[in-house]
N, C-alpha and C positions, 0 to 999 in steps of 0.2 A: 299412535307408536305401533311400529310392525314387528312381528316377532319371526325370526328366521325357521322355517319348516323342512321336513325332508318326506316325501313321501315314498313307501318302500312299497314294492308288489314284486310278486312272485319269489319271495323266500321263505323260510319256517319262522315265523313269529317271534316264538320265545328264543330263539337262536338271535335273530336281530336286534332284540333288547339287550339281551345279553353282552352284545359286543358292543353298542353304542352306550352303555352304563358307564363306559371308561371318558366320554366327550358329555358327560351332565346334561343328560337332557332336561328338561324341564316338564313337560307333559306329553301324553301320548293321545290320540285318539284312532279309533278302529274306523277302517274304510270298509267296504265291502269286500275286496278285494287285497286289502292290505295295511299298511299301518300310515297315519300322519304320525312325524315324532318333533318337537320343538325344541328350540336350543335360545339361551339367552343371548348369542350372537353369531352369527354369519360364519366366522372362523372355526368355530367347534362343529358350527353345522357341515361344513365342508371337509373338515378333517373327518368326520364320523361317514358322510358319502364316501370320500376312497377307501376308509377301510371295509364299507359295506359292499363295497365293488370288488375289492380285491379277494372279500372272501365270498361273496356269491356271483360272480363275475354273470351269471345269466339273471338274475335279479333287475326290474328296473326302478332306478330311482330318481326323484324329479324333486331339485330345489325350487322353492316358493318364499314369498313374504307374504305372513298374515298381521291384517289389521287385530289389534287386540280389541276395538271394539267386536269387530264380527264375530271374534272369538266368545265372548261377553255374551252375546246376542244369542249363539248357540246355545251359551252355558244356561241362559235362564230359560231354554224351550225344553234341556234334557237331564238338566243337577235337580237332585230332590235330596232329602236330609239323608243324612248319614248318622246312625245311632251305633255308639259303642259302647257297652256298658250303662253307665246313668247318663253319658255326654251325649248329646245332638247336632251336631256341627251340621247347620242350615244356612243357605242362600237368604238374600233379604227380602226377595220375595216367597219366601215360602215360611216365614216367621210365623208361629202360633204360640198365643199366651198362652198359659197356663199349663203349658207343656211338663209332662213329668222329669226329675232328672236337672241335669244343666243345659240349657240350651246355648248353643255360640255362633253367632252369625259370621260371616265369612264371605266376603265379596269375593266371586271369581275374578282370577285375573290370569293370564296365560301362564307367566312364569313362577307361581306359587301354590302350593297346596291348597285343596277346597276340605278334606277328607276322603276323597275318593279314592285316593290311592293307597293301594294295601299296606306301604310302609307307615303311613299317616295313621291308618287302624290300627294298625301294631303298638305304634309308640302309644296312642291314647290308651289302648289297653291293659298295655305295659306301665304307664303311670297311674290307671287305677288299683293293681296290685301292688303298690305303694301309699304307704299313710303321708300322703301330703302337707297336711296339715298342721300350719306353722312353721312349714321349711322356706329354705331358700332355693329357688330353682333356677338356672339356668338353662337355656335353649338355646343351642350350639347349630347355626344354619338355619334361623327360624324361620325363613320365608315368608308364609302369610301372617307368621303368629300364631298360629289356630294352637300350637301344644302350649307355648306359655301362657295363653288365656286360659285352655283346659286346666291347666295347673292351677291357676289363680282361683277358677273357679270350683276347682276340687278343695281348696282352702288354704293353699300356700301363702307363707305370711308375705312374701315377692315375689317377682320372675322378672327376669332379665333375658330379653331374646336379643340376640347379635348374629349379625350375617354383614357379611364383604359388601354388598349387593344394596348399594343406597336405592334402588328400586323398592328392592326388598323389604327394606324399614319403613320406606312410606305406604307400602301395601299394609305392614302388619299395623301400623299407626292408623290407618284409617280402620281397619277394622277393628282395632280398640276401642277407638271413637263410635263403633256400630254395638259396641256390648258395654253401655252407659254401668252396667252392674260391677262391672269391674274397675278397681280404682288403684289398683298395686300392680302393675307390670309396667314395664317402661322397654323400649326398643331404642337400639345402638348400632351404629355403623361402625364394626372392627373387623379389622383382619388379624386373624389369630396369628397370621407369620409374624407380626409386627409389635405386638400388644400382651402385655400379660394379661392373663383373664382372671377373674373372681372367683373365690372359693364358693361352693355352694352344697348343699345338703342334697340335691336331685341335679344331676346335670341330664339333660336331653342331646342324643348327636343324631338327627335322622339325615344322614350323609350318604357316601357310598361306601362298599368295601375297601377299595383303593385306598378312600382319604382317612378313611377308620384306622387304618393300618399304619399310614405313614405319621398320624398325629395321635398314634395311641398313648405315648409317654405324655404328652399334652394334654389331652382330656383326661387321661386320670390323674394328671395332678391338679385337677382342679375340683376334685370329689372329694370333699370334706372328711375326716375320719369318720368310719362310720357310715357313711353316705352310700347312694346308689347311682350308677349311671347306665343310663337306657341309649343303647345304639341300635340303629334300624339302615337301612338303605342296602344291606348287604345282599348278596345272593347265598341259597341253600351251600352251593360248591364254595363260597368264602366262609363258612360259619368258622369251622376248624380253627382255620387261620386266625379271624379276629377272636375268638376265644382264646387262644392262645397267646394274641397281644394283650389283652388283658387278664394273664394265668396268676397278676398278685390279688385276683379279686376274685369269688366264687359266683358261678351262676345263678341268682333266684328265680329267673322266670324265663321262660324263650315262647317265641311264637312265630308259624309259618302260615302264609297265605298266599299261594298262585306262585311260588319259587322265591319270593322274599322272605325272610325274617328278623326278626327284633329281639335282644338278649337284654336281661336286665341283671347288673351286677351288684353285688353286695362288698363293699370296700371294709375294709378291716378297720374294726376302733381304735383310736390313739393306744399305744402300749401292749397292743394286740401281738402275739407270737404268731 
């Protein structure tokens, strides 16, 4: 399997990432003199390239196709476990028996998170600010499934991860098999535009600022009375708009890392005024 990539040189990295965020990048690697940005499909990659060339006319952009196997090999050379609170996300080649806290094994894949991106770390921190024991958890845009699996490890009664991308669901199920101690998680391919979503006590949505704003009402409707919504994938300049979009709820927790933000909202209990 090949993934479309775009190498960008000669432009400010933060501004590049802010611009391409609207085109759904799935992974980023640092180059000596720039960035290599990966996308789910060539159309999105080419749209991002056109936008970058318009914004940064003196930058150099190079489109290429990357083998998933080659990216996984490089990941095995570079990826190490990531610990957030009591959760450690580890690639299969770094698993250690008897590690403190909860260890979750995630197989790296080009398109889906391994816990190394700031938005995933922020979600893991936010998740641990909530008592999920005995709760129903819904992970919207589950990707690798790491957040749903983490919720179950923290004591959730059940966790459902959904994604419109069939490859994401296949990857998430593969990761679930690597975590034999987790038995109360399932993953389903669902397009939120076409299907009614189940209600949950804790809803996770690690998406993008634009997607969060567009789907604020839908996401809010999935949160059970008195429940919690955790959103991430937004950038610092988008925070005010996202918080306003969920103004029916109150902010209970927020975090920031490298220009990315996550916010946890408390929704009112039934009958609350």
